[in-house]
C-alpha positions as a Markdown table, in Angstrom:
| # | Residue | x | y | z |
|---|---|---|---|---|
| 1 | Met | -0.5 | 0.0 | -0.3 |
| 2 | Asp | 1.6 | 3.6 | -0.8 |
| 3 | Asn | 0.4 | 5.9 | 1.0 |
| 4 | Gly | 3.2 | 9.1 | -0.3 |
| 5 | Ala | 5.2 | 8.1 | 2.0 |
| 6 | Val | 9.4 | 8.1 | 0.7 |
| 7 | Asp | 10.7 | 5.1 | 2.6 |
| 8 | Glu | 14.5 | 6.2 | 3.7 |
| 9 | Thr | 15.5 | 2.9 | 4.0 |
| 10 | Ala | 16.1 | 2.6 | 0.1 |
| 11 | Pro | 19.4 | 3.3 | -2.0 |
| 12 | His | 19.1 | 6.8 | -3.3 |
| 13 | His | 19.6 | 6.6 | -6.8 |
| 14 | Arg | 21.3 | 9.8 | -7.6 |
| 15 | His | 23.3 | 11.0 | -10.6 |
| 16 | Thr | 25.8 | 11.3 | -9.1 |
| 17 | Lys | 29.4 | 11.6 | -10.8 |
| 18 | Val | 32.0 | 8.8 | -10.2 |
| 19 | Pro | 34.9 | 11.3 | -10.3 |
| 20 | Asn | 37.7 | 10.3 | -12.8 |
| 21 | Ser | 40.9 | 8.8 | -11.6 |
| 22 | Arg | 45.0 | 8.6 | -13.0 |
| 23 | Leu | 44.3 | 5.1 | -13.3 |
| 24 | Gly | 41.3 | 5.6 | -15.9 |
| 25 | Arg | 42.5 | 8.2 | -17.7 |
| 26 | Thr | 45.9 | 5.5 | -18.5 |
| 27 | Trp | 43.6 | 3.2 | -19.7 |
| 28 | Leu | 42.0 | 6.2 | -21.9 |
| 29 | Ala | 45.7 | 6.8 | -23.3 |
| 30 | Ile | 46.9 | 3.2 | -23.7 |
| 31 | Ser | 43.3 | 2.0 | -25.8 |
| 32 | Ala | 43.7 | 5.1 | -28.2 |
| 33 | Gly | 47.6 | 4.4 | -28.8 |
| 34 | Met | 46.8 | 1.0 | -29.3 |
| 35 | Leu | 44.0 | 2.1 | -31.6 |
| 36 | Ala | 46.5 | 4.2 | -33.7 |
| 37 | Leu | 48.9 | 1.7 | -34.1 |
| 38 | Ile | 46.0 | -0.5 | -35.8 |
| 39 | Leu | 45.4 | 2.0 | -37.9 |
| 40 | Ile | 49.2 | 2.8 | -39.1 |
| 41 | Leu | 49.8 | -0.7 | -39.2 |
| 42 | Val | 46.0 | -0.9 | -42.2 |
| 43 | Phe | 48.2 | 2.2 | -43.6 |
| 44 | Val | 51.2 | 0.1 | -43.7 |
| 45 | Leu | 50.2 | -2.6 | -45.0 |
| 46 | Glu | 48.2 | -1.2 | -47.5 |
| 47 | Asn | 50.5 | 1.0 | -49.0 |
| 48 | Leu | 53.6 | -1.6 | -49.3 |
| 49 | Lys | 53.2 | -0.8 | -53.2 |
| 50 | Ser | 57.7 | 0.4 | -53.3 |
| 51 | Val | 58.3 | 4.2 | -54.8 |
| 52 | Lys | 61.8 | 6.3 | -55.9 |
| 53 | Val | 62.1 | 9.3 | -53.8 |
| 54 | Ser | 64.5 | 11.8 | -54.5 |
| 55 | Phe | 65.5 | 13.9 | -51.8 |
| 56 | Phe | 68.3 | 16.4 | -52.4 |
| 57 | Gly | 70.3 | 14.5 | -55.3 |
| 58 | Ala | 69.8 | 11.5 | -52.8 |
| 59 | Thr | 67.9 | 8.8 | -54.5 |
| 60 | Trp | 66.3 | 5.8 | -53.3 |
| 61 | Arg | 63.0 | 3.3 | -53.0 |
| 62 | Val | 61.1 | 3.0 | -50.3 |
| 63 | Pro | 57.8 | 1.5 | -49.8 |
| 64 | Leu | 55.3 | 4.6 | -50.4 |
| 65 | Ala | 53.8 | 4.1 | -46.3 |
| 66 | Leu | 57.4 | 3.8 | -44.3 |
| 67 | Asp | 58.2 | 7.2 | -46.7 |
| 68 | Leu | 55.4 | 8.6 | -45.6 |
| 69 | Leu | 56.1 | 7.5 | -41.7 |
| 70 | Phe | 59.0 | 9.1 | -42.0 |
| 71 | Ala | 58.3 | 12.1 | -42.8 |
| 72 | Ala | 55.1 | 12.5 | -40.2 |
| 73 | Ile | 57.7 | 11.9 | -37.9 |
| 74 | Leu | 60.4 | 14.0 | -39.2 |
| 75 | Gly | 57.7 | 16.9 | -38.8 |
| 76 | Gly | 56.7 | 15.7 | -35.6 |
| 77 | Leu | 60.3 | 16.1 | -34.5 |
| 78 | Val | 60.8 | 19.3 | -35.5 |
| 79 | Val | 57.4 | 20.0 | -33.7 |
| 80 | Phe | 58.4 | 19.2 | -31.1 |
| 81 | Phe | 62.0 | 21.0 | -31.2 |
| 82 | Leu | 60.1 | 24.4 | -31.9 |
| 83 | Gly | 58.2 | 24.0 | -28.8 |
| 84 | Thr | 61.0 | 23.5 | -26.7 |
| 85 | Leu | 62.6 | 26.2 | -28.1 |
| 86 | Arg | 59.1 | 28.4 | -27.1 |
| 87 | Ile | 58.8 | 26.6 | -23.8 |
| 88 | Val | 62.3 | 27.4 | -23.1 |
| 89 | Gln | 62.1 | 31.5 | -23.6 |
| 90 | Leu | 58.6 | 31.5 | -21.8 |
| 91 | Arg | 60.5 | 29.9 | -18.7 |
| 92 | Arg | 63.7 | 32.9 | -19.5 |
| 93 | Leu | 60.8 | 35.5 | -19.1 |
| 94 | Ala | 59.0 | 34.1 | -16.7 |
| 95 | Arg | 62.6 | 33.7 | -13.8 |
| 96 | His | 63.4 | 37.0 | -15.4 |
| 97 | Arg | 59.8 | 38.8 | -14.0 |
| 98 | Leu | 59.9 | 37.7 | -10.8 |
| 99 | Ala | 63.7 | 38.3 | -10.1 |
| 100 | Pro | 63.9 | 40.8 | -7.8 |
| 101 | Gly | 64.5 | 44.4 | -8.5 |
| 102 | Ala | 62.3 | 43.0 | -12.0 |
| 103 | Glu | 59.6 | 45.6 | -11.8 |
| 104 | Ala | 61.5 | 48.7 | -13.2 |
| 105 | Asp | 62.3 | 46.8 | -16.3 |
| 106 | Glu | 59.0 | 45.2 | -16.9 |
| 107 | Ser | 58.6 | 47.7 | -19.5 |
| 108 | Arg | 61.4 | 46.0 | -22.3 |
| 109 | Thr | 60.7 | 42.5 | -21.6 |
| 110 | Glu | 57.4 | 41.5 | -24.8 |
| 111 | Val | 56.7 | 38.1 | -25.4 |
| 112 | Ala | 56.7 | 37.7 | -29.0 |
């Protein structure tokens, strides 16, 4: 018989959000990495045709997929290097601004 009273012993089914954990984020990152590796493997297996490549006078024959992967890795290294230079530049600027007496010289330091 339901008289409209709330049963205090029943569990409350509120939609509480479970907090993210480091382990959960790691699992997600590994899953995404595995998916990326599978996609790269499929790409390589579908592009095994050998092509002739010329670069600054050097010529070689290599499977198309490996050459494209090499170019992507080289591009990633360039971006990593430039990002590292920018981080070093910003850290130097922050260290300079936190140094004692830096308030007077603050008008000269400007981030590009």
